N, C-alpha and C positions, 0 to 999 in steps of 0.2 A: 910134150906139155910139161912145164917145170912144176915144182912143189906148190908154188904160189897160185899158179893158174889152176891146178888140180883142186886145191882147197877152195878157191872161189867158186868153182864149178859145183862142188859139194854144197857149199853154203847156198848158192842159188837154187839148187834142187830141193834143199830142205826149207827154204823160206827165211833163213837168217839174214840173207842179203836184202830182204824186203824191209828189214827193221827201219822204221822212221821214213819209209818211202811212200806211205799212203795205203789206203785199203782198210778193210775191217778186221774184226777179231774172229778167231776161231776157238771153239771150246775144246777142252780135253780134261782128262782126269789124271797130266803128268803133272898229321898230329892226332892220336888216339881219341876215341869218343869219351864222353863223360863217364860212361861205364863200359869198360872193356869186357869182352867175352871171349877170352882165349886161354883156357886152362892147359896145363901141360898133358893131361890125359883126357880121353874121351869121356862125356858125361854118362852117368848111369840113368837108365830110364825110370821115371817116377810111376807110382801107382795111378792108374787112370781113374778120374772122377766118375761118379755114378751117372751124371747127366751129360749128354752129348749135345754140343752146339754145332752150328754150321756157319762157315764164312767162305765167301768167294773172293779170291785174290786175282789181280790182273797185272800183267806187265809185258814188255816187249822182251822176246827171247834174247839172251846175251850172257856173256861170261860173268857179268856182275851178279847174276841171279842164281848162283849156286844154292844159297840157303833157301830161296823161294821154291826152287825145284825140289828140294829135299823136305821141306816143311810138311807137305801132305803125308809123307811116310811116317812122320813122328806125331802128327796131330792127335791120333787116337790115344796116345799116352797122356794127353792133356784133356781128353774128353771133347775133342774138336774134329769135325770133318771139314777138310779144306778142299774146296773146288778151285780150279784154275781156269782162267780165260786168257789166251795168248793174244796179243795185239801186234800189229805191224808198225805202229808208230805211236808216239807219245800223245799227240792231240786226241786220237781215238780213245786212248786210255782215260784221259781226263774227261772226255764227253761221256764215257760209260760211267764214270764216277758220279758226274752230275745227274745222270739219269737213274742212278741207283742200281745199275746192272752188276756192279761189283761193290764189295764192301771195303776193300782196301787195295791200294795200288802201290807198287814199288817203282819209284822214279827218282826224282831229286828235289831238294829244297826249292830249286828254281821253278819246278812245276807247281808247287804250292803257291809261290808268289804270282805265277801267271794266272792261276785259277782265282786267286784273291782279286786280282785286277779285273777279272771278268765276273765278279760277283759270287763266285763259288766259295762256300765257307769250308775251306780245306784246312786240315790240321796235320802238322808233322809230329809223328809220335816216336819215331826211331830213325836211326841212321842207316844201318845196313851194310853199305859198302863204301870204301874210300879209295883214294889214289886213282889208279886206272889210266888217267890222261897223260899223254906224252906230247912234247913238242918234238917234231921230227923234221930234219932238213934234207934236201936233195943232196946227194953225194957231189953233185956239180958245183955247189957253193963252196966246197973245201973248208967247211967250218967244223971244228972239232967240238966234242962234247963239252958243254959248259963254258965255252969261250964266247962270252957275251960281247967283248970288245970286238972280236972278229965279225960276229953277226951284225952288230950295229954298223961296222964299217961297210959290210956288204949291202946292208939296207940303205944306208946313206948314199952309197955309190949308185944304187939303182935310182933313187930319187934324183940325184944330180944328173944322171944320164937320161932322164925322162923315161925310165923303163923300171917301174917299181916292181919289187919282188911280189909274187903271188902267194898269199896265205890262204890255204884252204881250211875251212872249219864249218861247223854248224853254227853260223853267225847269227844267232837269234837269242831268245831268252833261255840260255843253256849254261849249265854250271861249268861244263868243259870250256866254253868259250870265254866266259867271264874270268876264269882262272888264268887262261893263257893271255888274255888281254892285259890284265893287271900285272902279271908276272913280267911281261915285256915292258910295261909302263915303268915298273920299278927299276928296270935296267936301262932306262933313258930311251926307249923305243916307243914312239907314238904310232900305234897300230893304224889308226884312222888316217893319219897323214902320210905314213911311210910305206904302206902296203896297198896292193890291189887285193881286196878281200874277195875270195871266191867262196860263195856260200854253198856248202855241200851238206844240206840237212840230213841226208841219208848217210849215216856213218859208214855203211857198207860200201858206199861208192868212193870213199877216201883213199883206200889203198890203191885202186885203179888210177885214180887221178895222179898220185905220186909216180906210179909206174909209167904212165903215159907222158909224164913231164908237163902235165897241165898246171901243176903247182910247184912252187919252190920250197914251201914249208907246209907242214900240217899240224893242227891241234886235234888229236884224235884219241878216243878211249879204246879200251880192250874189247874184243880181240883185234880190232881193226888197226890199232897202233902197231902191234906186233906184225900183222900182216903187211903193213906199210914198210916196216923194216925189211921184211922178207922180199919185198918188191923193189929194193934198191935204196930205200931211205936210210938215214943215219940218225941214231938217237942223239938228241941235243940236251934236253932237260925235262924234269918234271915240274909243272907250273904250280908248285905247292909252297912257294916262298911269299905268298900274299897273306893278309890277315885271315882269309878263309881257310888257310891250312890245306889239309888233304880232304876236306869235305867234298862229297860228291852225291851219295845216295840219300834216299829218304823213303820211309814208309809212311804212307799218307791215308788218312781217313777223313770223313766229313763230320762237322759238328752235330749233325742230325743223328749219325750213327752213335756218337758218344752220349747223346741224350736219351738213346733207347737202351734200357737195362740189359736186354738179351744181347743186342749187338755189342754193347760195351764189354759184356762178359766174354763173348766170342773173340773180340779183339784182344782182350787180356790174354786169353789162352793162345791166340795166334802168336803173340809176341813171345810167349813161353815156348812155343814150337819152333819159332824162327830162331830164338836164342839157342835152343838145343842144337838146331842144325848148324848154327855158326860155330858153336863149340866143337861139333864133330868135324867140321871142315878145317878149323884151326889146329886141331890136335892130331889129325890124321892126314898128312900131306899126300901120301899115295892115293888115298881114297879121294881127296880133293882133285887131284890131277885126273883120275879116272872119271870122276863126275864131270869135270870140265871138258874132257874129250867127248863125252856123251852129248853135252850141250852144244859143243862145236860141231858135232857130227864128223869127227876126225879121228883117225887112227895115229896121228902124229903126236906122240907123247912129248916130244921136245917142244913143239909149237905150243901145246897147252900148257906146259910147265913155264915157258917163258911169259906167256900172256897172264898166267895166274900169279907169277911172281910180282907183277905190277899192281896187283889188287889186294886190298885188305878188307877183311870183314870184322865189323864190330856192330853190336846191336844198338848202342846208344848214340848220342850226338853231342857235340860241343856247342852250346847255345851261342857263345860269343863268335865262334867261327861261322855259324849259320847267319847270325846278324850281320857279320861283315860281308857275306855273300849277297845278302838282301841290299845292303848299302851300295855295293858295287853295281848291282843291276839298276838301281835307282840313278846313280851318277852317270850311267851309260844311257839314260833315258829309256830304259827297257820296261820300267814300271811307272805307273802314274802316281804312286805313293811310296815314300821311304819306309818300308815295312820293318826295317831294322829298329825303328823307334817303338814299335808296339809288338814285340815277339810273343807276348802272352796270348795275343789273339789267334796266332797260327802255329805255335810250337808248344808241345806239352810232353814232357819226358817221364810222367808219372808211371806209365806201364813199364818203363825200363827200371826206374827206381824200385818198383815192386817185385823185380825178379829176385829170386832167392839164390 
């Protein structure tokens, strides 16, 4: 069994391969943003406030969630007890938010837009993580990194021959997908007309699709992008040359939570805890790699290092980039309204601005 197969087996055993595949939640007690949080040295712990609040966070296990995993360790320093609910997919996370089972979720701005379209009053309050997504090609295509002319030639050749190339992605209201879609569009490739799009909503299944030859290209986030490379794929490009920049993550709450004084205070302290974790990760790379290995349930330091190198952590967000993402979704027909025209309804970075 090769390294890739062994790692997939570990992921399957631990549940990471179930991410975005369906099923419910299990509880447990484990372009830069507008305000960057990446100091040269690790932060000093503050004096804990007298009163302690409680907040429940929820997310799908993955490499993007290093700060989320660490935040509960630092919460007490800010007078906060953080509880965690792990989910197997994004829809279940959003449903839990709507029911009030969790106070805050870590997903993407796209998740906020999807919720708004369903009548959920969600609010983006921080960014969290950036980059992560890769465009990966099959080695059989013979396309070198960044050679858009060669890729377009291969794509056009497939169309002319009546055998379109197969592009694998979570082709729905996904930040990963919209960034890849528009990056290709900017380079003269019409995704809808030029590819056979293979919808693989479970990111964990994407490396296997590349390994089996089910797809010719992938649009995939970490750690699955790096796993796809390990399975024979070739790195082609990061899809961050669109107006949305490197935007990917989002810390999300509800308007109802913001209207509740105790919940709002707990959220404020959560952002402080989260930012503390971000600073720790950004200032201590060995610590970040070791934490990544724990999340990935892997002893492969090289694999974790490569996957982590493609991900950035910042607490804030760039409003113009988030608006651009919203506009892209609307232009693709994935939202009923162009939410980019009314960002004050669903984006509020005041908690980030209040960080000291």
